[in-house]
C-alpha positions in Angstrom: 82.6 63.7 -112.6 82.0 65.9 -109.1 85.9 66.6 -107.8 86.4 65.3 -104.9 86.7 67.7 -101.8 88.8 65.9 -99.2 89.5 68.9 -96.5 92.4 66.8 -94.9 93.6 66.6 -98.4 93.8 69.9 -99.1 95.3 71.0 -95.7 98.3 69.0 -95.7 98.7 69.8 -99.4 98.2 73.8 -99.1 100.9 73.5 -95.9 103.1 71.3 -97.8 103.6 73.3 -100.6 104.3 76.4 -98.5 106.8 75.0 -96.3 110.1 77.0 -96.4 114.0 75.8 -97.1 116.2 77.1 -94.4 120.3 77.4 -94.6 122.5 77.5 -91.6 123.9 80.8 -91.7 127.2 79.0 -89.6 127.7 76.2 -92.3 125.5 76.2 -95.3 123.6 73.4 -94.7 120.1 73.2 -95.6 117.1 72.2 -94.3 114.3 70.8 -96.7 111.4 70.1 -95.3 110.2 67.5 -98.1 113.5 65.6 -96.7 113.3 65.8 -93.5 116.3 65.6 -91.1 117.5 61.7 -91.0 120.0 62.0 -88.6 117.5 64.7 -86.3 114.9 61.9 -86.0 112.9 64.8 -88.2 110.3 62.9 -90.7 110.0 64.1 -93.9 107.1 66.6 -94.4 108.0 68.5 -91.5 107.7 72.2 -91.9 110.9 74.1 -89.8 108.6 76.0 -87.9 107.2 72.4 -86.6 110.7 71.4 -85.4 111.6 70.8 -81.6 112.8 73.5 -79.8 115.8 71.7 -79.0 116.7 71.0 -82.8 120.2 71.9 -83.9 121.9 71.4 -87.8 123.3 68.0 -88.1 126.2 69.3 -89.3 127.7 72.2 -87.2 125.2 71.8 -84.2 124.2 75.4 -84.8 120.5 76.1 -83.1 117.5 77.0 -85.4 117.7 80.4 -84.7 120.8 80.4 -87.3 119.1 79.3 -90.0 117.3 82.0 -92.9 114.8 80.5 -95.1 116.0 80.2 -98.8 114.2 81.0 -102.4 
């Protein structure tokens, strides 16, 4: 049986698997791309780097430059 070679699926899975988790250095809230930010209108699967420039922490209002990637 031949393996599936769906390039669009591969690209999605690669991007999804390398998306980092970020923590607000002001209040400690964690942005997990698997969950998104429902209150901010950010759907699950959105990488931190792809957040809109005007997105802010839903807890304290910190801007995205006040987040750091965590392991």
